[in-house]
N, C-alpha and C positions, 0 to 999 in steps of 0.2 A: 374497543378501540379500533379494531380492524374495519368495521363499518364506517367509522368516522374518517379513517384514512382513505378508504376507497371513494368516499363521497368527496373528500377534499382534493384528491388527485384527479378525479374523473377518469381513472384508468382501471383496468381489470388486474393489474399487477404492479408491484412497486418494490423498491429496495428500502428496507428499514435499517437505519443506522442508530444504534443505541449509544447515546452520548454518555450514559452512566457507565457503560462497559469501558469506554475510552478513558473516562476519569479514573476508574479503578486501575486500568493498565498503566497509566502514567504514574499513579501512586506506587505500584509495584516496582516500576523501573527506578523511581527515586530511591526506594528502599534498598535496591541492589547496588547503588552507587554511594560514594562518600558524601558527606554533608556539603562539602565545598564544591562538589562537582555539578556543573550546570548541565542543561539539556539543550541539544540542537536536534529538533524533531525533523525527521525526514518526511516531508509532505509532498514528495514528487509523485508523479503519476496520479494526480487527483487524490492524494492520500490513499494510495493503493486501491483506488476505485471507490472509496467511501465519499468522495466529494471534496475537492481541494479547498474551496473557499469556506464553507460552513464548518468543516472540521478544524481547519487552521484557526478560524475565529474562536472556536471552542478551546483549542489548546492555548491560545493567547489568553483567554479568560482564566485558564488554569494556572497561568504564570510561567509557561514554557518560555525560556529566555530567548532562544533563537531558532531559525528554521532553515532547512536545506531543501533545495529543489534540484531538478536535473537540467533544466534549460532556462534560458533567459525569458522565454515566453511564459513559462510557469511563474517565474518571479514577478514579471510585469502584471500578470493577472491578479496575483495576491496583493501587489501594491495598489492596484486600482480598487480592490475590495477593502482597502483601509488597513491592511496589515503593516505595522510600523517597525516591528522588531528586525534585528539584523537578519539578512537573507543571503545565504550561501548558495552558489550555483556549483553543483558537484561535477558537471561536465567540463571537459578541458577547454580553457579559454581560447577563442579565436579573435584575431585583431579586428575583423569586420564588425564584431559585436560591441565595440567599445562605447559607442554612443548610447546604446540601450542599457549597458551597465551603469553609465553615468546618470542617465535620465531617471533610472529606477532605484539608484543607490543599492546595487547588488554587488556582492563580493565574488569574483571569479576564482576558479581553481586553476593553478598552473602546474605543469609537470616539466616544462622547459621555458626558456626565456625568449624563444624565437618570436612568438606573437606579441609579447610585451615590447620587444625591441622594434617591431614593425609599426607601433603606434606613435603618432606625433607626440613628442614630450609635453607639448602644451595641453594635450588632452588627458594626461595622466594626473589629473587633479579633479576633485569633486567640485560641485557647484559652490560649496561653501569655502573653497580654497584649501581644503585639507588634502592630504596625500591620497592617492588611489591605493586601495587595499586589495590584497590577494591572499588566498590560501594556497599553501604548497602541499601537494599530495605526494607521499612517498610510497614507492612500490616496495613493500617489505616481503612480498611473496605472492601477491594476487596475479601479477604479471599481465595486467591490462595497461592502463596509463599510470603515470606516476614517475617521479624522478628516482633513479636508483640510489640506494643508500650511500654509496661511495661518491655520488655526484651531488649530494645535497649541499655541501659546503660551497661548491662552485656556483650553484644556482642562487644561493642566498647572496653571495657576493655580487652577482650580476644584478639581482633585484635591488639590492642596496644602491648600486651605482646608478640605477634608473630613478632613484629617489621615490621608490614605491614602498609602501608599508606592508610588512608581512603580518597578516591578521592572525593566522594560525598555521600550524603544521599538523598534518593528519595522515593516517593510513587506514586501510580497510582489510579486514580478515577474509580469507578465502574459505575457511573451514566452517562447517555447521556446528550445531550445539555439541555434538559428541566428539568433535575434533579438538579437544583441549590442547593436545601436544602441538598440533600445527599452528593453532592461533597463538599459543604462548610463544612459540618460536618467532612468529612474525612480530609479536609485541616486543620481544627482547631485541630484535634487530632494529625496530623503529626507535625504541628508547635509547639504544646505544648511539645511533647516528644523529639523533636530535637533541641529545643531552646538552650540547654546547649552547643551545638557544634558550634554555631555562633561565639563565642569568639575564637574558634580554626581555624576560616576561612575555615571551611568545607562547600563547596557549597551545596545548597539544590534545588531540583526541584520536581514539582508535576504535572504541567499542560501539558496535551497532547491535542489532538484536541478538545475535549469537554470543557476542562478547559480554553483553549485559547478563544473559542467562548463565554464562560461565563465571561471571564477575572477573573477567580478564580485561584489564584496562579501564575499569570503572572507578579508579582512584585518580585519573588524570583530570584535566580541567573541564572536560565535557564528556558526556556520553552522546551517541548519535543514533538513537534507535529509529527504526521505521516500522517494520511489520508488527513488532510487539505492541506498539501503541494501539493498533487496531485489532489486537488479539490473534495475529497471524504468526505462527511459528516459522522460522527461517527455512527450515527443511521439512520434508514430509514423511521421513521414516518414523516408525512407531516409537522407538526409544526416545527420540527427540521430542515427539509430540507428547509423550507421557510426562517427560521432565517439564516441558512447557506448561502443561496442565497443572502439575504439582506446584509450580510457582504461583499459580492462581490467575494466570492470564485468561481472558474471556473474549471470544470473537464478538465483534460489534455489528457485523452485517448479517442480515437475512433477506431472502427474496420470497415474497408472498404473492399468491395469485388466487383468483376465483375463476371457476370454469366459465367460459363464454358460451358453451353449449355442451350438452350431453345427451346420450341416446342409448337405448338398448338394441344391440345388434344381434342378429341370429348367428348361429354357428356357420363357419365357412366364409365369412366376410374378410376380404383383404383390406389392410389399413395402411394409409400413407403412401408416399412415393415408393414406387417399385413393388408395392404390395408385399413387403417382407414379413409382415405379421398377419396371421390368419386366426380369427376367433375359433376356439375349439368347442364352444357352447354359447348359449346366449350370454352376452357380456355387456356390462355397462361401460361405455367409453366416453371419456370427457375430453374436451378440447381446452387447452390452456394457451393463451395468447402470448407465449414467450418462447422464442426460438434462438437459433444461433446468432442472428443479427442483434439480439438483445444481450448475448453473452452466455446463454445456456448451450453447452457444447454438443455438437452433432454426434460425437463419439459416445454420448450417453444414451443413444438410441437403442432400440431392440432389447429392452430389459436390463441394460447395463445400469442405467440410472433409475431413480424413483423419486416420487414426491411424498411428502408427509401430510396426512390429513390432520389439521391442527385441532380438530375436535376430538378425534378418536385416537390419534397417535399412530394410526395404521400407515404402513408404507404401500404406495400404489405404483406399480412399475410403469415405466415409459414403454409404450408399444408402438411399433412402426418407427419411422425416422423422425428425428428432430428436424424440423424444416426451418426456413428463414424466420418465420413469424410465429410459429406455434409448435406445440408438441401434443401428442395424444397419450392419455393415461387410462389404464384399466382399473376400474373401481370395483370393490367387492360387492357393492349393492348400489341402488339408486341413492344419490347424495341428498343430504338435507339442503334446503334452500340457502342456509347460512354457512355451509361448509367452505372452508378456505384451505389452501394447500401451500406448503413451503417447498420451494425448489432448492433453496439453500437455507440451512438452519444455522443459528448462531451457537454452535456447540461443536463437538468432535465426533458426532455419530456416524455410523455406517450409512452409506448411500446418499446422504444429504449434506454432509459437512464439507468445508473446503479441503480439509486434510484427506478425507476419503477420496474426493474427486481428484485431487492432485496425485495421489498414489495410483489411482486407477488409470488416469489418463497420462501418466508419466510426465506430469507437468510440475511447475513450481507452485508452491502454495499461493504466492502473490499473483500468479496468473489468473487464478480462479476469481478473485474479487476484482482484480485490476482490469478485466476485459468485459465486465458488464457495462453496457453502453448507456449513453444519456437518453436513449429512447425510453428507458424506465425512469419514472420519477424517484427521487431520493427523499425519504422522509426521515427527519431527525427527531428523536424522542428522548425524553428524560422523565423519569417518574411516571410513566404511563400518560404523559402529555406530549402533544405535538409541539416542538420547538420551532421547526422550520421546515419548509418544503421547497425542493428544487424541482420545478415541474418539467415533465418530459420534453426533451429536445430544446427547451428554452434556455439551457445553460451549457457551459463548457466544464467538463469534469476536471 
């Protein structure tokens, strides 16, 4: 299948997104929630780097009820691609954006009424004459944006006075998978301050990836997972990763490359910018056309990172610096003509998985997949068949 993908993309490297893994992860998330609980899938950041349009289309086919993005532009892009489900924008609403919300039937998030009050009342209606809808975010302990629990009632009154419909009330947990106490405390505060609105049939939701794994808040009207859909644990510590694996989640993304050049260098040759690696004996060195501009981190230089030979399973260290467009790899022997290498593997392995990279680089798990650029084509597969290809540079993630 690799040869077919290389030929189809006309590139020497590509991102593979396994749609079967995403299907399995959605099924696991459903099993962690109550039967009546719907799903709002967080598809922001191009589905955490996996590709916003094709992955959201796949989730729609799986029956995911609603979607959440971070910005109006993300929502508009998905609408242009034909996504029809309810679309929530999680970023705080600004009045200047009102026309874009109306044009694309997007539901904004509000933490105060200031920007709603700044909108002409005639605009606070949808094209079909219905009420403009908003979601209210409650700050139950994250302390970013969100109305304070004690101020929720006042905000609801103001929104009602503007004849705006409250679509849902939600909060977001600050703690990772191992912080049950902190997340439960946030949920208790949220439930307490929002209880009066259950009688108005205003949906509530709180549980994202960490909450789903803990089954905290998974009995509300919706769960709101993001990373878990793509097989990404919300935090990178080992206990959390182990629990995440035990639940059965599987990473969907891998990055595969074939060498663009290789050679046998004598001992004493310096390699890469600044010549920071010197061959100690005759060594086979391969060039892979994937660098930090593609999303492979510069801090993985000088033996920190490695790539996996997909035929033998051997790990081959990065030598020299990772540069803008390429990296150099030390091979144990002359490669076979058909050898390919994984820079990112769809597992939890040392040296090549997103969890290992995040721990090593002191990064968030989501950063690892989320920063691979559109210079790499994204190839979507199911059952060892190519389903779709987003060709390099020709798309917006």
